[in-house]
Structures are given as C-alpha cells and as structure tokens.
Biopython code that builds the backbone (N, CA, C, O; Angstrom):
import numpy as np
from Bio.PDB.StructureBuilder import StructureBuilder

atoms = [
    (1, "MET", "N", (20.066, -42.450, 12.195)),
    (1, "MET", "CA", (20.205, -41.604, 12.899)),
    (1, "MET", "C", (21.338, -40.594, 12.430)),
    (1, "MET", "O", (20.950, -39.472, 12.103)),
    (2, "ARG", "N", (22.655, -40.862, 12.365)),
    (2, "ARG", "CA", (23.331, -40.287, 11.622)),
    (2, "ARG", "C", (23.448, -39.149, 10.605)),
    (2, "ARG", "O", (23.945, -38.030, 10.483)),
    (3, "ILE", "N", (22.228, -40.661, 9.499)),
    (3, "ILE", "CA", (22.172, -39.567, 8.095)),
    (3, "ILE", "C", (21.231, -39.244, 8.501)),
    (3, "ILE", "O", (21.935, -38.541, 9.226)),
    (4, "ILE", "N", (19.806, -38.920, 8.936)),
    (4, "ILE", "CA", (19.270, -37.753, 9.412)),
    (4, "ILE", "C", (19.496, -36.483, 9.886)),
    (4, "ILE", "O", (18.911, -35.417, 9.694)),
    (5, "GLY", "N", (20.522, -36.818, 10.590)),
    (5, "GLY", "CA", (21.228, -35.605, 11.287)),
    (5, "GLY", "C", (22.247, -34.774, 10.123)),
    (5, "GLY", "O", (22.606, -33.597, 10.154)),
    (6, "LEU", "N", (22.553, -35.798, 9.137)),
    (6, "LEU", "CA", (23.493, -35.011, 8.019)),
    (6, "LEU", "C", (22.774, -34.402, 7.050)),
    (6, "LEU", "O", (23.244, -33.346, 6.625)),
    (7, "ALA", "N", (21.537, -34.875, 6.489)),
    (7, "ALA", "CA", (20.493, -34.362, 5.620)),
    (7, "ALA", "C", (20.091, -33.030, 6.221)),
    (7, "ALA", "O", (20.009, -32.009, 5.539)),
    (8, "ILE", "N", (19.905, -33.065, 7.195)),
    (8, "ILE", "CA", (19.658, -32.424, 7.436)),
    (8, "ILE", "C", (20.889, -30.541, 8.074)),
    (8, "ILE", "O", (21.090, -29.355, 8.338)),
    (9, "LEU", "N", (21.021, -31.135, 7.998)),
    (9, "LEU", "CA", (22.636, -30.299, 8.055)),
    (9, "LEU", "C", (23.006, -29.157, 6.974)),
    (9, "LEU", "O", (23.364, -27.980, 6.961)),
    (10, "ILE", "N", (22.527, -30.836, 5.534)),
    (10, "ILE", "CA", (22.839, -30.269, 4.481)),
    (10, "ILE", "C", (21.917, -29.012, 3.461)),
    (10, "ILE", "O", (22.341, -28.207, 2.632)),
    (11, "LEU", "N", (20.596, -29.272, 3.934)),
    (11, "LEU", "CA", (19.046, -28.891, 3.757)),
    (11, "LEU", "C", (19.448, -27.147, 4.416)),
    (11, "LEU", "O", (19.357, -26.187, 3.651)),
    (12, "VAL", "N", (19.782, -27.006, 5.554)),
    (12, "VAL", "CA", (20.722, -26.340, 6.236)),
    (12, "VAL", "C", (21.371, -25.510, 5.946)),
    (12, "VAL", "O", (21.172, -24.324, 6.210)),
    (13, "PHE", "N", (22.707, -26.182, 5.061)),
    (13, "PHE", "CA", (23.955, -25.235, 4.721)),
    (13, "PHE", "C", (22.684, -24.336, 3.482)),
    (13, "PHE", "O", (22.249, -23.185, 3.462)),
    (14, "SER", "N", (22.410, -25.725, 2.461)),
    (14, "SER", "CA", (21.814, -25.153, 1.156)),
    (14, "SER", "C", (21.065, -24.030, 1.455)),
    (14, "SER", "O", (21.068, -23.095, 0.654)),
    (15, "TYR", "N", (20.239, -23.951, 2.770)),
    (15, "TYR", "CA", (18.910, -22.760, 2.833)),
    (15, "TYR", "C", (19.773, -21.268, 2.802)),
    (15, "TYR", "O", (19.268, -20.292, 2.248)),
    (16, "ILE", "N", (20.952, -21.204, 3.370)),
    (16, "ILE", "CA", (21.210, -20.340, 4.159)),
    (16, "ILE", "C", (21.667, -19.911, 2.562)),
    (16, "ILE", "O", (20.907, -19.164, 1.946)),
    (17, "ILE", "N", (23.161, -20.488, 1.778)),
    (17, "ILE", "CA", (23.675, -20.429, 1.012)),
    (17, "ILE", "C", (23.094, -19.858, -0.892)),
    (17, "ILE", "O", (23.617, -19.405, -1.910)),
    (18, "LYS", "N", (21.214, -20.434, -0.209)),
    (18, "LYS", "CA", (20.478, -19.705, -1.000)),
    (18, "LYS", "C", (20.387, -18.226, -1.400)),
    (18, "LYS", "O", (20.521, -17.474, -2.366)),
    (19, "VAL", "N", (19.934, -18.258, 0.528)),
    (19, "VAL", "CA", (19.746, -17.037, 0.771)),
    (19, "VAL", "C", (20.538, -16.043, 0.771)),
    (19, "VAL", "O", (20.176, -14.867, 0.748)),
    (20, "ASP", "N", (21.743, -16.463, 0.799)),
    (20, "ASP", "CA", (22.667, -15.145, 0.662)),
    (20, "ASP", "C", (22.793, -14.962, -0.889)),
    (20, "ASP", "O", (23.309, -13.948, -1.358)),
    (21, "LEU", "N", (22.253, -16.086, -1.756)),
    (21, "LEU", "CA", (22.804, -15.614, -2.930)),
    (21, "LEU", "C", (21.895, -14.404, -3.690)),
    (21, "LEU", "O", (22.171, -13.363, -4.286)),
    (22, "MET", "N", (20.397, -15.279, -3.259)),
    (22, "MET", "CA", (19.478, -13.970, -3.590)),
    (22, "MET", "C", (18.918, -13.088, -3.272)),
    (22, "MET", "O", (18.259, -12.386, -4.039)),
    (23, "ASP", "N", (19.085, -12.846, -1.649)),
    (23, "ASP", "CA", (19.242, -11.789, -0.763)),
    (23, "ASP", "C", (20.056, -11.291, -0.281)),
    (23, "ASP", "O", (19.640, -10.181, 0.051)),
    (24, "GLY", "N", (21.059, -11.412, 0.003)),
    (24, "GLY", "CA", (22.435, -11.859, 0.356)),
    (24, "GLY", "C", (23.713, -10.751, -0.564)),
    (24, "GLY", "O", (23.591, -10.352, -1.722)),
    (25, "THR", "N", (24.934, -10.452, 0.431)),
    (25, "THR", "CA", (26.039, -9.566, -0.135)),
    (25, "THR", "C", (26.458, -9.874, -2.047)),
    (25, "THR", "O", (27.102, -9.320, -2.938)),
    (26, "ILE", "N", (25.721, -10.939, -1.883)),
    (26, "ILE", "CA", (26.127, -11.272, -3.729)),
    (26, "ILE", "C", (24.880, -10.469, -4.678)),
    (26, "ILE", "O", (24.948, -10.182, -5.873)),
    (27, "SER", "N", (24.155, -10.309, -4.070)),
    (27, "SER", "CA", (23.450, -10.372, -5.060)),
    (27, "SER", "C", (23.277, -8.545, -4.622)),
    (27, "SER", "O", (22.703, -7.806, -5.422)),
    (28, "LEU", "N", (23.526, -8.301, -4.037)),
    (28, "LEU", "CA", (23.427, -6.235, -4.049)),
    (28, "LEU", "C", (24.476, -5.654, -4.967)),
    (28, "LEU", "O", (24.334, -4.701, -5.733)),
    (29, "ALA", "N", (25.988, -6.683, -4.679)),
    (29, "ALA", "CA", (26.871, -6.268, -5.372)),
    (29, "ALA", "C", (26.486, -5.671, -6.636)),
    (29, "ALA", "O", (25.730, -6.291, -7.383)),
    (30, "SER", "N", (27.041, -4.249, -7.021)),
    (30, "SER", "CA", (26.592, -3.917, -8.472)),
    (30, "SER", "C", (28.033, -3.370, -8.809)),
    (30, "SER", "O", (28.846, -2.733, -8.139)),
    (31, "PHE", "N", (28.046, -3.911, -10.241)),
    (31, "PHE", "CA", (29.181, -3.767, -10.871)),
    (31, "PHE", "C", (29.344, -2.853, -11.480)),
    (31, "PHE", "O", (30.434, -2.285, -11.554)),
    (32, "THR", "N", (27.658, -2.254, -12.432)),
    (32, "THR", "CA", (27.329, -0.916, -12.953)),
    (32, "THR", "C", (26.898, 0.009, -12.316)),
    (32, "THR", "O", (26.204, -0.174, -11.316)),
    (33, "GLN", "N", (27.311, 1.528, -12.891)),
    (33, "GLN", "CA", (27.015, 2.587, -12.589)),
    (33, "GLN", "C", (25.114, 2.392, -13.316)),
    (33, "GLN", "O", (24.795, 2.462, -14.503)),
    (34, "PRO", "N", (24.228, 2.157, -12.168)),
    (34, "PRO", "CA", (22.316, 2.023, -12.629)),
    (34, "PRO", "C", (22.817, 3.845, -13.291)),
    (34, "PRO", "O", (23.729, 4.672, -13.287)),
    (35, "GLU", "N", (21.135, 3.527, -13.883)),
    (35, "GLU", "CA", (20.821, 5.080, -14.242)),
    (35, "GLU", "C", (20.431, 6.022, -13.742)),
    (35, "GLU", "O", (19.492, 5.531, -13.114)),
    (36, "SER", "N", (20.417, 6.977, -13.531)),
    (36, "SER", "CA", (19.886, 8.118, -12.492)),
    (36, "SER", "C", (18.076, 8.267, -12.865)),
    (36, "SER", "O", (17.778, 9.022, -13.791)),
    (37, "VAL", "N", (17.200, 7.697, -12.286)),
    (37, "VAL", "CA", (15.917, 8.044, -12.720)),
    (37, "VAL", "C", (15.159, 9.152, -11.754)),
    (37, "VAL", "O", (15.114, 9.298, -10.533)),
    (38, "CYS", "N", (14.709, 9.708, -12.632)),
    (38, "CYS", "CA", (14.040, 11.717, -12.743)),
    (38, "CYS", "C", (13.406, 11.114, -11.670)),
    (38, "CYS", "O", (13.570, 9.937, -11.349)),
    (39, "VAL", "N", (12.595, 12.004, -11.045)),
    (39, "VAL", "CA", (11.101, 10.910, -10.463)),
    (39, "VAL", "C", (10.567, 12.049, -9.612)),
    (39, "VAL", "O", (10.603, 11.917, -8.389)),
    (40, "GLU", "N", (10.159, 12.969, -10.062)),
    (40, "GLU", "CA", (9.802, 14.844, -9.057)),
    (40, "GLU", "C", (8.541, 14.631, -9.064)),
    (40, "GLU", "O", (7.798, 14.487, -10.035)),
    (41, "PRO", "N", (8.217, 14.606, -7.540)),
    (41, "PRO", "CA", (6.149, 14.812, -7.395)),
    (41, "PRO", "C", (5.666, 16.416, -8.063)),
    (41, "PRO", "O", (6.017, 17.591, -8.176)),
    (42, "ASN", "N", (4.679, 15.505, -8.356)),
    (42, "ASN", "CA", (3.785, 16.797, -8.273)),
    (42, "ASN", "C", (3.505, 18.060, -7.769)),
    (42, "ASN", "O", (2.761, 18.146, -6.791)),
    (43, "LYS", "N", (3.913, 18.914, -8.204)),
    (43, "LYS", "CA", (3.492, 20.087, -7.093)),
    (43, "LYS", "C", (2.494, 21.394, -7.429)),
    (43, "LYS", "O", (2.647, 22.136, -8.399)),
    (44, "TYR", "N", (1.634, 21.493, -6.604)),
    (44, "TYR", "CA", (0.529, 22.288, -7.142)),
    (44, "TYR", "C", (0.618, 23.510, -6.307)),
    (44, "TYR", "O", (1.410, 23.730, -5.391)),
    (45, "GLU", "N", (-0.248, 24.206, -6.733)),
    (45, "GLU", "CA", (-0.872, 25.320, -5.680)),
    (45, "GLU", "C", (-2.041, 25.886, -4.627)),
    (45, "GLU", "O", (-3.156, 25.558, -5.031)),
    (46, "VAL", "N", (-2.061, 26.304, -3.948)),
    (46, "VAL", "CA", (-3.567, 26.099, -3.350)),
    (46, "VAL", "C", (-4.304, 27.527, -3.612)),
    (46, "VAL", "O", (-3.731, 28.616, -3.591)),
    (47, "PHE", "N", (-5.839, 27.284, -3.891)),
    (47, "PHE", "CA", (-6.559, 28.315, -3.920)),
    (47, "PHE", "C", (-7.769, 28.456, -2.728)),
    (47, "PHE", "O", (-8.758, 27.725, -2.698)),
    (48, "HIS", "N", (-7.544, 29.334, -1.941)),
    (48, "HIS", "CA", (-8.432, 29.414, -1.123)),
    (48, "HIS", "C", (-10.176, 29.735, -1.489)),
    (48, "HIS", "O", (-10.486, 30.733, -2.139)),
    (49, "VAL", "N", (-10.716, 29.223, -1.223)),
    (49, "VAL", "CA", (-12.305, 29.242, -2.366)),
    (49, "VAL", "C", (-13.440, 29.298, -0.532)),
    (49, "VAL", "O", (-13.005, 29.082, 0.599)),
    (50, "GLN", "N", (-14.871, 29.657, -0.939)),
    (50, "GLN", "CA", (-15.371, 29.995, -0.126)),
    (50, "GLN", "C", (-16.863, 29.451, -1.254)),
    (50, "GLN", "O", (-17.323, 29.715, -2.365)),
    (51, "THR", "N", (-17.111, 28.670, -0.221)),
    (51, "THR", "CA", (-17.626, 27.416, -0.327)),
    (51, "THR", "C", (-19.473, 27.802, -0.782)),
    (51, "THR", "O", (-19.995, 28.640, -0.048)),
    (52, "LEU", "N", (-20.271, 27.277, -1.798)),
    (52, "LEU", "CA", (-22.155, 27.804, -2.103)),
    (52, "LEU", "C", (-22.785, 26.260, -1.755)),
    (52, "LEU", "O", (-22.486, 25.069, -1.664)),
    (53, "GLU", "N", (-23.486, 26.877, -1.678)),
    (53, "GLU", "CA", (-24.744, 25.808, -1.111)),
    (53, "GLU", "C", (-24.780, 24.514, -2.465)),
    (53, "GLU", "O", (-25.239, 24.741, -3.584)),
    (54, "GLY", "N", (-24.336, 23.515, -2.137)),
    (54, "GLY", "CA", (-24.633, 22.811, -3.506)),
    (54, "GLY", "C", (-22.879, 22.510, -3.596)),
    (54, "GLY", "O", (-23.058, 21.341, -3.937)),
    (55, "ASP", "N", (-22.432, 22.545, -3.587)),
    (55, "ASP", "CA", (-20.974, 22.665, -3.668)),
    (55, "ASP", "C", (-20.371, 20.898, -3.155)),
    (55, "ASP", "O", (-20.477, 20.197, -2.149)),
    (56, "THR", "N", (-19.939, 20.815, -4.074)),
    (56, "THR", "CA", (-19.304, 19.034, -3.188)),
    (56, "THR", "C", (-17.894, 19.360, -4.098)),
    (56, "THR", "O", (-17.912, 20.198, -4.999)),
    (57, "VAL", "N", (-16.360, 18.385, -3.645)),
    (57, "VAL", "CA", (-16.006, 18.612, -3.872)),
    (57, "VAL", "C", (-15.116, 17.818, -5.759)),
    (57, "VAL", "O", (-14.003, 17.856, -6.283)),
    (58, "LEU", "N", (-15.978, 17.442, -5.969)),
    (58, "LEU", "CA", (-15.525, 16.843, -7.558)),
    (58, "LEU", "C", (-16.404, 18.305, -7.608)),
    (58, "LEU", "O", (-16.083, 18.701, -8.728)),
    (59, "ALA", "N", (-17.257, 19.263, -7.094)),
    (59, "ALA", "CA", (-17.258, 20.543, -8.448)),
    (59, "ALA", "C", (-16.556, 21.096, -8.887)),
    (59, "ALA", "O", (-16.296, 21.345, -10.064)),
    (60, "LEU", "N", (-15.859, 21.561, -7.349)),
    (60, "LEU", "CA", (-14.884, 22.626, -7.480)),
    (60, "LEU", "C", (-13.495, 22.025, -7.566)),
    (60, "LEU", "O", (-12.654, 22.730, -7.009)),
    (61, "PHE", "N", (-13.167, 21.244, -7.951)),
    (61, "PHE", "CA", (-12.174, 20.813, -9.193)),
    (61, "PHE", "C", (-12.456, 20.724, -10.460)),
    (61, "PHE", "O", (-11.470, 20.582, -11.184)),
    (62, "GLY", "N", (-13.424, 20.758, -10.947)),
    (62, "GLY", "CA", (-14.097, 21.018, -11.516)),
    (62, "GLY", "C", (-14.292, 22.888, -12.678)),
    (62, "GLY", "O", (-14.339, 23.126, -13.885)),
    (63, "VAL", "N", (-14.354, 23.901, -11.181)),
    (63, "VAL", "CA", (-14.172, 24.650, -11.965)),
    (63, "VAL", "C", (-12.397, 25.058, -12.117)),
    (63, "VAL", "O", (-11.846, 25.508, -13.121)),
    (64, "TYR", "N", (-11.830, 24.766, -10.920)),
    (64, "TYR", "CA", (-10.023, 24.802, -10.879)),
    (64, "TYR", "C", (-9.790, 24.142, -10.815)),
    (64, "TYR", "O", (-9.408, 23.504, -9.834)),
    (65, "PRO", "N", (-9.948, 23.748, -12.516)),
    (65, "PRO", "CA", (-8.670, 22.047, -13.108)),
    (65, "PRO", "C", (-7.194, 22.388, -12.952)),
    (65, "PRO", "O", (-6.547, 23.425, -13.094)),
    (66, "SER", "N", (-6.932, 21.281, -12.647)),
    (66, "SER", "CA", (-5.220, 21.424, -13.032)),
    (66, "SER", "C", (-4.658, 21.266, -14.220)),
    (66, "SER", "O", (-5.158, 20.396, -14.932)),
    (67, "GLU", "N", (-3.232, 22.213, -14.874)),
    (67, "GLU", "CA", (-2.715, 22.549, -15.727)),
    (67, "GLU", "C", (-2.133, 20.803, -16.243)),
    (67, "GLU", "O", (-1.566, 20.767, -17.335)),
    (68, "VAL", "N", (-2.279, 19.464, -15.484)),
    (68, "VAL", "CA", (-1.346, 18.540, -15.733)),
    (68, "VAL", "C", (-2.615, 17.538, -15.545)),
    (68, "VAL", "O", (-3.648, 17.819, -14.937)),
    (69, "TRP", "N", (-2.363, 16.496, -16.097)),
    (69, "TRP", "CA", (-3.254, 15.685, -15.402)),
    (69, "TRP", "C", (-3.172, 14.715, -14.315)),
    (69, "TRP", "O", (-2.177, 14.025, -14.094)),
    (70, "VAL", "N", (-4.084, 14.693, -13.752)),
    (70, "VAL", "CA", (-4.021, 13.948, -12.222)),
    (70, "VAL", "C", (-5.090, 13.348, -11.708)),
    (70, "VAL", "O", (-6.070, 14.050, -11.455)),
    (71, "SER", "N", (-5.129, 11.874, -11.436)),
    (71, "SER", "CA", (-5.911, 10.991, -11.742)),
    (71, "SER", "C", (-6.520, 12.142, -9.767)),
    (71, "SER", "O", (-6.041, 12.891, -8.917)),
    (72, "PHE", "N", (-7.243, 11.749, -9.979)),
    (72, "PHE", "CA", (-9.121, 11.792, -8.617)),
    (72, "PHE", "C", (-8.434, 11.254, -7.325)),
    (72, "PHE", "O", (-7.893, 11.824, -6.377)),
    (73, "PRO", "N", (-8.545, 10.589, -7.484)),
    (73, "PRO", "CA", (-7.610, 10.325, -5.733)),
    (73, "PRO", "C", (-6.165, 10.519, -5.572)),
    (73, "PRO", "O", (-5.585, 10.225, -4.527)),
    (74, "GLU", "N", (-5.575, 11.017, -6.611)),
    (74, "GLU", "CA", (-4.535, 11.994, -6.128)),
    (74, "GLU", "C", (-4.666, 12.754, -5.382)),
    (74, "GLU", "O", (-4.078, 12.931, -4.315)),
    (75, "ARG", "N", (-6.040, 13.688, -6.212)),
    (75, "ARG", "CA", (-6.067, 14.906, -6.555)),
    (75, "ARG", "C", (-7.124, 14.682, -5.120)),
    (75, "ARG", "O", (-6.836, 15.657, -4.426)),
    (76, "LEU", "N", (-7.861, 14.121, -4.600)),
    (76, "LEU", "CA", (-8.441, 13.793, -3.541)),
    (76, "LEU", "C", (-7.292, 13.659, -2.329)),
    (76, "LEU", "O", (-7.462, 14.291, -1.287)),
    (77, "GLU", "N", (-6.684, 13.218, -2.424)),
    (77, "GLU", "CA", (-5.943, 13.089, -1.382)),
    (77, "GLU", "C", (-5.016, 14.392, -0.680)),
    (77, "GLU", "O", (-4.716, 14.625, 0.490)),
    (78, "ALA", "N", (-4.702, 15.154, -2.039)),
    (78, "ALA", "CA", (-4.165, 16.248, -1.316)),
    (78, "ALA", "C", (-5.512, 16.948, -1.083)),
    (78, "ALA", "O", (-5.122, 18.087, -0.828)),
    (79, "PHE", "N", (-6.623, 16.978, -1.023)),
    (79, "PHE", "CA", (-7.506, 17.911, -0.921)),
    (79, "PHE", "C", (-7.783, 17.722, 0.370)),
    (79, "PHE", "O", (-8.071, 18.611, 1.171)),
    (80, "TYR", "N", (-7.688, 16.416, 0.616)),
    (80, "TYR", "CA", (-8.105, 15.724, 1.831)),
    (80, "TYR", "C", (-6.749, 16.324, 3.123)),
    (80, "TYR", "O", (-6.924, 16.649, 4.298)),
    (81, "LYS", "N", (-5.322, 16.278, 2.225)),
    (81, "LYS", "CA", (-4.228, 16.962, 2.763)),
    (81, "LYS", "C", (-4.526, 18.028, 3.372)),
    (81, "LYS", "O", (-4.482, 18.138, 4.597)),
    (82, "GLU", "N", (-4.866, 18.938, 2.571)),
    (82, "GLU", "CA", (-4.903, 20.760, 2.533)),
    (82, "GLU", "C", (-6.395, 21.039, 4.053)),
    (82, "GLU", "O", (-6.447, 21.963, 4.865)),
    (83, "ASN", "N", (-7.196, 20.049, 3.924)),
    (83, "ASN", "CA", (-8.452, 20.316, 4.221)),
    (83, "ASN", "C", (-8.428, 18.539, 5.190)),
    (83, "ASN", "O", (-9.030, 17.551, 4.770)),
    (84, "PRO", "N", (-7.702, 18.561, 6.308)),
    (84, "PRO", "CA", (-8.016, 17.786, 7.221)),
    (84, "PRO", "C", (-9.984, 17.497, 7.976)),
    (84, "PRO", "O", (-10.541, 16.413, 8.150)),
    (85, "HIS", "N", (-10.480, 18.740, 8.218)),
    (85, "HIS", "CA", (-11.406, 18.564, 8.925)),
    (85, "HIS", "C", (-12.521, 18.460, 7.932)),
    (85, "HIS", "O", (-13.545, 18.447, 8.615)),
    (86, "LEU", "N", (-12.812, 18.388, 6.789)),
    (86, "LEU", "CA", (-13.185, 17.433, 5.445)),
    (86, "LEU", "C", (-13.972, 15.993, 5.806)),
    (86, "LEU", "O", (-14.997, 15.341, 6.005)),
    (87, "ARG", "N", (-12.494, 16.125, 5.696)),
    (87, "ARG", "CA", (-12.579, 14.178, 6.381)),
    (87, "ARG", "C", (-13.853, 13.643, 5.907)),
    (87, "ARG", "O", (-14.190, 13.181, 4.817)),
    (88, "ASN", "N", (-14.574, 13.855, 7.188)),
    (88, "ASN", "CA", (-15.725, 12.929, 7.642)),
    (88, "ASN", "C", (-17.405, 14.516, 7.289)),
    (88, "ASN", "O", (-18.351, 14.759, 8.039)),
    (89, "GLN", "N", (-17.155, 15.000, 6.290)),
    (89, "GLN", "CA", (-17.970, 15.688, 6.596)),
    (89, "GLN", "C", (-18.735, 16.286, 5.657)),
    (89, "GLN", "O", (-18.718, 15.271, 4.960)),
    (90, "LEU", "N", (-19.412, 17.056, 5.001)),
    (90, "LEU", "CA", (-19.998, 17.580, 3.986)),
    (90, "LEU", "C", (-19.568, 18.672, 3.834)),
    (90, "LEU", "O", (-19.286, 19.261, 4.877)),
    (91, "LEU", "N", (-19.350, 19.350, 2.627)),
    (91, "LEU", "CA", (-18.874, 21.035, 2.551)),
    (91, "LEU", "C", (-19.945, 21.727, 3.581)),
    (91, "LEU", "O", (-20.821, 20.937, 3.934)),
    (92, "GLN", "N", (-20.015, 22.614, 3.952)),
    (92, "GLN", "CA", (-20.656, 23.881, 4.263)),
    (92, "GLN", "C", (-20.785, 25.355, 3.886)),
    (92, "GLN", "O", (-20.031, 26.256, 4.255)),
    (93, "PRO", "N", (-21.914, 25.472, 3.050)),
    (93, "PRO", "CA", (-22.335, 26.504, 2.524)),
    (93, "PRO", "C", (-21.768, 28.180, 3.188)),
    (93, "PRO", "O", (-22.599, 28.832, 3.819)),
    (94, "GLY", "N", (-20.467, 28.709, 2.999)),
    (94, "GLY", "CA", (-19.226, 29.914, 3.300)),
    (94, "GLY", "C", (-17.992, 29.591, 3.816)),
    (94, "GLY", "O", (-17.070, 30.337, 4.147)),
    (95, "GLU", "N", (-18.116, 27.964, 3.855)),
    (95, "GLU", "CA", (-16.637, 27.464, 4.443)),
    (95, "GLU", "C", (-15.471, 28.093, 3.982)),
    (95, "GLU", "O", (-15.708, 29.244, 4.350)),
    (96, "LEU", "N", (-14.769, 28.122, 3.630)),
    (96, "LEU", "CA", (-13.703, 28.975, 3.378)),
    (96, "LEU", "C", (-12.631, 27.612, 3.441)),
    (96, "LEU", "O", (-11.897, 27.597, 4.429)),
    (97, "VAL", "N", (-12.490, 26.482, 2.470)),
    (97, "VAL", "CA", (-11.791, 25.676, 1.971)),
    (97, "VAL", "C", (-10.320, 25.915, 0.913)),
    (97, "VAL", "O", (-10.060, 27.081, 0.615)),
    (98, "LYS", "N", (-9.447, 24.849, 0.403)),
    (98, "LYS", "CA", (-8.355, 25.230, -0.020)),
    (98, "LYS", "C", (-8.667, 24.000, -1.113)),
    (98, "LYS", "O", (-9.344, 22.974, -1.063)),
    (99, "VAL", "N", (-7.815, 24.642, -2.137)),
    (99, "VAL", "CA", (-8.223, 23.939, -3.329)),
    (99, "VAL", "C", (-7.468, 23.688, -4.020)),
    (99, "VAL", "O", (-7.423, 24.422, -5.007)),
    (100, "PRO", "N", (-6.204, 22.281, -3.930)),
    (100, "PRO", "CA", (-5.271, 22.077, -4.822)),
    (100, "PRO", "C", (-5.433, 22.009, -6.533)),
    (100, "PRO", "O", (-6.331, 21.430, -7.144)),
    (101, "VAL", "N", (-4.530, 22.617, -6.988)),
    (101, "VAL", "CA", (-4.214, 23.326, -8.155)),
    (101, "VAL", "C", (-3.197, 22.409, -8.983)),
    (101, "VAL", "O", (-2.308, 23.115, -9.459)),
    (102, "TYR", "N", (-3.069, 21.232, -9.262)),
    (102, "TYR", "CA", (-1.421, 20.953, -10.068)),
    (102, "TYR", "C", (-0.225, 22.536, -11.264)),
    (102, "TYR", "O", (-0.492, 23.509, -11.969)),
    (103, "LYS", "N", (0.457, 22.138, -10.991)),
    (103, "LYS", "CA", (0.902, 22.562, -12.037)),
    (103, "LYS", "C", (1.831, 22.414, -13.123)),
    (103, "LYS", "O", (2.656, 21.504, -13.209)),
    (104, "ASP", "N", (1.663, 23.346, -13.952)),
    (104, "ASP", "CA", (2.830, 22.179, -14.932)),
    (104, "ASP", "C", (4.197, 22.936, -14.038)),
    (104, "ASP", "O", (4.218, 23.975, -13.379)),
    (105, "THR", "N", (5.445, 21.780, -14.382)),
    (105, "THR", "CA", (6.716, 22.402, -13.994)),
    (105, "THR", "C", (7.310, 21.415, -14.442)),
    (105, "THR", "O", (6.848, 20.275, -14.397)),
    (106, "GLU", "N", (8.377, 21.715, -14.917)),
    (106, "GLU", "CA", (9.821, 21.197, -15.759)),
    (106, "GLU", "C", (10.233, 20.598, -15.144)),
    (106, "GLU", "O", (9.978, 20.948, -13.992)),
    (107, "SER", "N", (11.286, 19.088, -15.232)),
    (107, "SER", "CA", (12.252, 18.457, -14.164)),
    (107, "SER", "C", (13.184, 18.671, -14.221)),
    (107, "SER", "O", (13.858, 18.132, -15.098)),
    (108, "THR", "N", (13.792, 19.628, -13.273)),
    (108, "THR", "CA", (15.941, 19.287, -13.935)),
    (108, "THR", "C", (16.212, 18.249, -12.796)),
    (108, "THR", "O", (15.796, 18.103, -11.646)),
    (109, "CYS", "N", (16.970, 17.680, -13.500)),
    (109, "CYS", "CA", (17.352, 16.615, -12.807)),
    (109, "CYS", "C", (18.541, 16.336, -13.462)),
    (109, "CYS", "O", (18.692, 16.566, -14.662)),
    (110, "SER", "N", (19.760, 15.647, -12.447)),
    (110, "SER", "CA", (21.368, 15.833, -13.887)),
    (110, "SER", "C", (21.514, 14.153, -13.001)),
    (110, "SER", "O", (22.426, 13.379, -13.292)),
]
sb = StructureBuilder()
sb.init_structure("model")
sb.init_model(0)
sb.init_chain("A")
sb.init_seg("    ")
for serial, (resi, resn, name, xyz) in enumerate(atoms, 1):
    if name == "N":
        sb.init_residue(resn, " ", resi, " ")
    sb.init_atom(name, np.array(xyz, "f"), 0.0, 1.0, " ", f" {name:<3s}", serial, name[0])
structure = sb.get_structure()
C-alpha cells in the first residue's frame, strides 16, 4: 500500500512540476525584449446610400469599392455592424443604408 501511495505522490508532484515549467511562471519569464508588432485594424468610412429595386449587398460593394483589399466576410461584418436591422431581411427599395468603404491609411507605430 505504501508503494502505491508513494507512486501516486510522485506522479502528482511530477505533474505539478511539468505544469509549472510549461505553463507557469518559469515559462513566462522573458529575458529578451519582444519586438513590437504593429497591427492596426482597417479603418473605414461610411457612405449613406439610398437603395434601388434589386440592390443587394454585393452590388453595393461593387458600386462602392474599397481602396484596400478587404475580404468579403470582413466587409460584410462591417456592413451589418453599421446596419444591424438588415441582418435578417432583404434590402428594400428607397431604404437608406450605410456602406463601409475601407480607406488606405498609413500605420504609424513606434
């Protein structure tokens, strides 16, 4: 019985030491200065557009293109962020919607 208890105690201590080495304070100690990574989110301007019969979100994106390349899902997310009422319905003719147009901005990071 002592051997089983000692084996369990050794396994528990080795697990605690492994976790401390991998995820604990020792692995978090940084001895070098990390390089600053400059990632700025894309900035966009909003254009107010009155829709016509047969307009779709994709058609509005084609009429009002962005200066920089932005993926369709990212631009669609910005569109629904500006127009949350359109998430579950179609565009109605004569409705005023906000179309996001991403602009080319220079990143200034230090």
